[in-house]
C-alpha positions, 0 to 999 in steps of 0.5 A: 619814607614814614608818614610822620617823617613826611608830615614833618618834612612837608612842615604841615601843622598836624593836630598834636593829639594825633601826632602823640597817638601816632607815636604811642600806638605806632599807627603809621600804615593802617588806622585802627580799623585796618584802612591804609593811611595814605597821608597822615593828614587823613587821620581823624580822632573818633570819640569812642565814648560819644561827647553826648554821653560824657565822652571826654576830648582826650587821647584816652577817648580817641581812636585813630581813623582815616576819614573813610573809616570814620565815615564807615563807623558812623554809618554802622552806628546808625545801620548796624548798631550791634557791629558798631558796638563790637568795633567800639569795644575793640577800639576802647580796648586798644586805646586802654592798652597803650600799645600798637594794634596786634595781628590778633586785634586786626583779625577780630576787626576784619571779622566784624567788618567782613560781615557788615560789608557782605551785608551791605553788598547784598543789600545793594544787589537786592536794590538793582 
């Protein structure tokens, strides 16, 4: 059963903008950073352009991320600013396309995340 059908069947009150974006971008299995969506209620709206920098509260400025991805992107913002900016650029391009993420898109995203995750893992090893 698709996630959206599950949400409708269970009659949960989901955010309308998230539902609209799920349909526009066909985001039912993986969020925009490639994380598996286990339940539609795990999806959040990430402001691509931060509110503090005049980013608007609209689907034109949101990326659909799971809670895990949302925490990760804010961790990257503080600790890996270069990679954060690269990811945000990809998120913006996807948002502006109005289309579902492609294999090429996810490949680019995975390349950036692989570098970061490898570095995080190495830093954890050094602390031991």
